[in-house]
N, C-alpha and C positions, 0 to 999 in steps of 0.2 A: 504494500500500500504506500503510495507516494506521499511526500510531504509538501509538494508544491501547491500553489493556488489552484482550486478547482478540482483537485484529485484526491482530496481526503474523503473520509466516510460521509456519505449522505450528499455528496456534491453532484451536480448535474452538469454533464459535459456536452457542449454543442459540437457534435462531430459531423453532422450532415446537413447543416443549415436549418435544423429543426429549432424549436423554441429554446432559447437560452435562459439563463437565470433571470435576466431582466424581463423576459416574456412571461414568466410564471407569476401567479397571483395567489400565494399561500394565504394572504389575508382574507381573500374571498372564501376559501375553504373553511377557515376558522370562523368567519362570520356566519357561514351556512350552518356550521356545527353549533354555534352559539344560538342561532335562531331556532334550531331543532330543540336544544335544551330549554329555551324560553317557552317554546310551544308545549313541551312536556310539563313544565311547571304550571302553565296556564291550564292544561288539561287536568292536572291534579287539583287545582283550585276549583275548577268547574265541577269535578266529581265530589269534592267536599261540600260545595254549595248545594249540589243536588241531594246529597245524603242528609244534610241539615234540613233542607226543605221537606224531604220525604219523612224524616223523623217528626218534624213539627206537624205535618199533615196527619200522621198517625196519632200523635198525642191529641190533636184537636178532634179527630174522629173518636178516640176513646172518651173524651169529655162529652161529646154529643150523645154517644151510646149510654154513658152513665147517667147523664141528665134525663134522658128519656126513661130509663129504668127507675130512677128515683121519683120522677114525676108520676109514674104509674103507681108506685108504692104509696105516695101521698094521696092519690085519688082513692085507692083502695081503703086506706086508713082514715079517709075524710079529714085530712090535715091540710092546712094552708101553709104555703111557703114559696118564696121566690128562689130560683136556682141561678147561680152564677157559675160561669165556666172560665178557667184560665189555665195557662201553662207556666209552671215554675220549674226552671232547670230542665230536668229530664223526666218530668212527670206531669200528668194532667191533674188539675185540682178542680173539684166540684164542690161548691158551697151552697148550703140551703139556709136561707135566712127567714125567720118567722118567730112569732111570739108564742106559739103553742107547740114547740118541738122538743121539750125536755124528755118526752118519752122515747125519742129517737137517739138520745145520748146515753141515758142511764146514769146511775150515781157516780161512777168513776169512768164513764166513757165506754163501758163494756158493750153496751148496745150499739154504739157508734162503730166500734171495732168490728162487730159481727156484721153490721150493715155494710161497712166498707168492703169486707171480704165477699159478701154476696154480690155487691156491685162489680167488683173485680172479676168475679166468675161470669157475670152477665156480659162484661166487655170481652173477656177471653172467648166466650162462646161464639161471638160474632167475628172477632178479628183473628182468632187462632194464635194470638200472641199473648205472652204473660204481661199483665198490666200492673204497673206500680202506682196506679191512680190513688190520689188522696181525697178522701171525703171529709168535709167539715159540716157540722150542723150548729147553727146558732152561735158561731164564733167560738165554739168550745175549744178547738185545737189551738187557736191563737192565744186564748187565755191560759190554756194548759202549757203552751210553749214558754210563756213568760214565767209562770210559776216554777216550772222545772229548771229553767235556766238559772233562776235565783237559787233553787235548791242545790243545783250542781256547784255553783260558786260557793255557797255556804259550806257544803260538805268538803269541798276542796280546801277551803281555809281551815276547817277543823282538822283534816288529815295532815295538812302541812304543819299545823301547830303541835299536834300530838305525836306525829310520826307513826300512827297506827292505822291499818287499813279499815275501811268502813264499808259495810255491806248494806245496800239499800233494799227496799221492798220490791216485790215483783212488778215489772212494768212491761208495757207493749213495746215492740220494736221502735215505733215512733217516739215514745217517751225515753227509751234508753239512749237513742241517738242524741237527743237534746242534752242529756246528762253527760255523755261522752264528750260532746263538743265543748260544753262549759268547763269540764275538768281539763281538757287539753289546753284551752285558752289559759287556764290557771297554771299550766306547766306541770301538771301531775299526770299520772297514768291510771287508766281504768279499763276493766274487762267485764264482759258479760259471762255469767256462769249459770248452769242449770238448764232445764228443759222447759219449753213452753207448756202451759201458760205461767210457769213459776220462774222464768228466767229473770235474773236481776243483775244490777250493776254493782261491781266492787271497785272502790276507789283506793288506790295505793299511793303512798308517799313517793316523792321524786327519788329516783335511784341515784 
């Protein structure tokens, strides 16, 4: 392999009047490759946008199915209530607002939890997909969320002070998550233990 100009590795030699180095346009090839990569990125963005739109449409469909189901139950029970539908994060939320709905909640929300599961089954029956829909009645979950967040902060402070783990009473998955979130914000650790319906949160001091 020669060391002279034009004879090293990768050089192009003009031997028969063909295109020389000056006639080649490597920048055009790089530009073409760059355009292809840009097109691929645009395609990925388009796919993501389509996926997000499809997921939103599915959640809105779940909300509509759930609202129809709840409306039917209200008619059967001869109860009055307005139904609101929304999407929060990755789940549909259906809220029933009315003055005579305590019987749909129960003392500790146990009736509401059962009603939510029935509604999820009704949605699953029509969509074929597992629904994470949340049902609220009379603002119960909003009030409960505030109460549990305060409980989580209070227990976290107690555990941080005493250094001893604290086991809470049995709660629903919705309630346990609120406790976990509050404890995590306080810098402590929590775990769920036991089997439903007696599964509960245990709060541990920071390690």
